[in-house]
N, C-alpha and C positions, 0 to 999 in steps of 0.2 A: 219306350222309356216310361210313358205314363202307365202302361199296363203293368210293367215291372213294379213300379211304386205302389200301384193299387193292390197288387198281389200280396205284398208283405204287410201293407197297412191293414187289410181286411183281417189278417190273422193276429197281428200285434195290437190292434186297437183295443180289444177287450182286455188283453194282458196288461197293456200300458195303463189303462184307466183303473183297473183293479189294483195295480201297484201304487197308484196315486191315492188309494183309499176310497175310490168311488164305487158305489154299490151296483148290484146287478141290474136293478130297474133303471138307474141312471145311465148305465151303458146302453140300454135300449133307447132311452130318450136321446142320447147323443147320436146314435145311429139314425134315428128318425130325423133329427135336426139336419144332419148332413144331406139326407135324401130330399128333405123339404127345400133346403137352400138350393140344391142342384136343380130341383124342379122349377123353382121360380126363375132361376137364371136361364134355364133352357126355354122357359115360356117367354122371357124377355127377348131371347134371340129370335124366336119365331115371330113375335109381334112387331119388333122394331129393328131386328138385325138386317133386314133386307135393305135398309137405308145406308148401311156401312159395309165397306169391303170386308169379305170374309177374312182376308189376311190380317187386317187390323184387329178384328175380334179374336182371332187365334193368338195373336201376340199378347193381347191384354189378358186372355185366359191363362196363358203360360206364366205371366208375371203374378197372377193371382195364385196359381199353384205354388210358386216359389214362396210367396208371402205366407201361404197357409202352412207349409211345412215348418218354416222358421217360427211362426207364432205358436203353433201347437207344441213345438219342442220347448218353448219358453214359458208355457203356462203349466200351472200345477193344481188349480182349483176348478170346480165345476163350471161356474158361470163364465169365466173367460174362455174355457174350452168350448162351451156351448155356443158362444158368439163366433168363435173361429170356425166351428163346425157348420154354422149356418151360412156364413158369407164365403167360406172357402171351397176347396175342390176335393176334400177327402171323400173316398168311396169305400163304404163298408161292405159292398156286395161283390159278387163274382164277375159281373160284367161291367162294361164301361157305362157309367151313369154320370154324365157331365155335360156341360155346355159345349165341350169340344166336339161331341159326336155329330150333332146335326150339321155343323159347319163342314166337317170332314166328309160326311155322307153326301152332301150336295156336290162337293168337288169330285168325289169318286163317281157319282152317277153321271156326271157330264163327260166322263172319260171313256165310257163304253155303253153298248146297247145290247138288249136281248140276253142270250146265254152268256155273253162275255161279261155283262154287268154282274150277273150272279157269281161268276167265277172270281171277278175282281173283289166283290164283297166277301167271298169266302176266304180269299188270300188275306184280305185286311183283318177279318175276324181271326184267322189262323195265327197271324203274327201276334195279335193282341192276346190270344189265349196262351200261346207258347210263352210269351214274356211274363204274363200273369202267373203262369205255373212256376217259372223260375223265381219270380218275386216271392211266391209262397214258400219256396224252398229257402229263400234268403231270410225268412222269419226266424231261422235258427241262429242268425248272426249275433244277436245280443248275447246269447249264451256262450258263443265262441269268444266274443270280446271279453266277457267277464272272466272266462277261464284263462285267456292269454294275457290279459293286461291287469286283472284284478279290479277293474272298474265295477262300481256298484251296478246291480241289475237294472235299477231305474235309470241310471245314467246311460247304460247300453241301449235301453229302449228309446231314450230321448235322441240318441245319435241317429237312429233310423228315421226319425221325423226330420232331423237336420238333412239327412241324405235326400229325403223327399223334396225339401226345398231346393237343394242343389240340382236335382234332376229337373225341377221346374225351370231353372235358369238354362239348362242345356236344351230343353224343349223349346224355349224362347229363341235360342240361337238357331235351332233347326228351322223353326217357322219363318225366320227372317229370310231363309233361302227360297221360300215358296214364290213362284212367279205370279204375276198379276194375271188373272184369267179374264177373257173377254166377257164371260157371263156376269162377272162381278161389276163390269163397267156399265152395263145396261140395267139399271135398277128398276124393278117393277113398282107399280103405283100402289099395290096392296099385297099383303103376304099371301092370301089365298083368293082364288077366283072360282072357276068352274068345278074344282074338285072339293069344295068346302064340305059338302054333305058326306062324301066318301071319307074324308079325313076325320070328321066328327064320329062317324060310325067306328072307324078303326081306333080312334083314341078311346072311345067308350069300351070297346072290347079289350084293348091292350091294358086298360086300367085294372081289369079283373086279374089278368096275368101278373101285372106288376105288384098289386097288393099281395097276391099269394107269394110271389118271390120275396117280398120284403119280410115275410115271416121267418125266412131261413136264409137271409143274406149271409155271406161267408163269416162275418164277424159273429153272428149269432149261432151259426152252425159250429164254429169253433168253440163257442161257449157251451153248446150242447155236448160236444165231445169231451170238454173239460169236466162238465158236471156229471154226465152219465157214465163215462168210462174212466175218469181221472187221467185223461190223455195229457201228455206234456206238450208244451208249446212247440218244441222241436219236432215231435212226432206229428203234430197237427200240420206243421209246415210241410213235412214230407208228404202227408196225405193230400194236401191241397196242391202240391206240385204234381203228383201223379194224376189226380183228378183233372187238373188243368191240361196236362198233356193229352189225356183221353178226350177232353172237350175239343182241344185243338185238332187232333187227328180226325175226329168225326166230321169236322167242318169241311174237310177235303172231299167227303162223299156227298155233301149236300148238293152241289151243282149237278152232279150226275143223277142223283135221285130226283131232283126237281125237273130235270130234262125229261125224265121218264114219266113221272106221275103228277107233275105240276107243283108250283110253289106252295099253294094252300095245303095240299095233301102232305107235302114234305113237312110243313110246319106242324100239322096236327098229329100225323101217325108216327112221328118220332117222339112227340111230347108226352102222349098218353102213357106209354110204357115207362117212361122216366118218372112220371108222377106216381105210378104204382110202386116202383122201387123205393121211392122216398117214403111212402106210407108204410110199406113193409119194414123198412129200416127202423122206424120209430118203435117197433115192438120186439125186435129180435134181442135176445139176451147177450149175444156174443159180439164183442168189438169187431172181430175179424169178419163176421157175417155182415154186420152193419156197414163196415167199410167197403166190402165187396158190392153190396147193393148200391151204395153211394157212388162207387166207381162206374157201375153199369149205368146209373142215372147220368153221370157225366158224359158217357159215351153217346147218349141219346139227347139229352136236354138242350144242348147248344146247337144242334143241327138246324134248328129253325132260325138261328140268328142271321146268317147270310140270306136265307130265303125270305125272311121277313123284311130285311133291309131292301132287297131287290123288289119285293112285292110292293112296298110303299112307293118306291121310285117309279114303278111301272104304272100304277093306277092314278097318278097325278101328272099334270103337264110339267114340262121342264122348268118353266119359270116359277113353279110352286114348290120345287123340291126341297129347298132349304127350310121353308116354312112348314111344309108337311112333315119333314123329318123332326123338326122341333116340336110341333104340336102332337105328334104321335109318340115322341120320346118323353114328353112331359109326364104322362102317366107312369112311366117307368120310375120316376122319382116321386111325383106328387101322390099318386094312389098308393104307393108303397111306403110313403113317409110315416104314416101312423102304424104300419105293420111291425117294425122292429120294437116299438114301445110295447105293443100288445104281446109280441113274442117274448120280450124280456120279462114282462109281468107274468106270463104263463110259466116261464122257467123259474122265476122267483117264488111262485106259489107251489112249485113242485110238480106241475103238469108238463113234464119234459116231452111227452109224445105229442101233445096237442098242436104245437106250431107246425110240426112236420105233416101231421095228418090233414090239418086245415089247409095247408099249402097245396098238398097233392089233390085234394078234392076240388078246390077252387080252380086249379090249373086244368084239370080235366073238364070242368064246366066251361072254361074259356075255350078250350080246344074244340069242343062240340059246337059252341056258339059260332065261332069264326068259320068253321067248316060249313055250317048250315047257311051262313050269310054270304059266303064268297065262293062256294064250291063250283058255281056255274060261271064264274068270271072268265071270259074267253082270254083276256090278255094275260092271265096268270096260269093258264092250263099248259098243256104240252106245247112246246115251242116257245113259251114265255113271251110272246108278242115281239 
């Protein structure tokens, strides 16, 4: 349900803000603020979350999600929206960027070992990607509501953020059903121990990838489609639906590929072609060719998600998993926090191709760096430890 909500929010967020009279640059600022707030919350989970049961933290996060949706629907001016974006759980990107993720990753990692853990993370990512795709398709709902009921377009957009709040309440009810795990009862004395240096190296590398991804989060990619090809919101929603389905289906192949060539090779050699497709899409004159390239990118770019999640869980000790997930996920928000503002500024200046090209080049640099740093790691080669 969280992925479904994130799927339509990423598409509708720029449309909603523009309907409120907020400028293109401010849209980028708000996207940056959401990522910065998520980064700080995730960092707090890593630093202090080990003192509190994961179940309690998940319940609190779900209530924050509900409050975020209701508050965003009730706001109409820039500064209140900026505040809600910072403290709330809105996600302008294509993936799960939130304080929920490290808590769920730690619980999943405790449920399986070796190849089975990679398969489990693939299923987890698959479900998220599928529901995110259907969420993107639901971005057409405001137009449907306007046609059927005569409600103003702005009111129809607001209703989707109200739905976001209600979904947060449903998530809270589901989290209440989670059992108390034995791992949560034995609290570690520190978030990180023997794996500290490995986590620092990974966090540094992931920060490059995260900054690059922040240049073309779904909200900004939708804005690019609006500006470059005059694409409608409904058409953009359909595109993100199909690209989400492609991303989801590709994750089914990730465990098999990782079993054959290793987690690191799976991460790197599926990512590089995806970045090349993104760079090429920035220059093609045809909407159909651009969308085809972006779909091919979707088929490849998310195959690293389950591999990377399993990779982090393998190279740290079991007691460090929640903290390691937090500290390596923080760059996904923190390093990318400035990127949407930069991307929005480039779009506003008329440099529509620049964010896509810069994103692709930086991602390729990250892939080569992480391959060089960890290609000889035995625990993440064939057999997966």
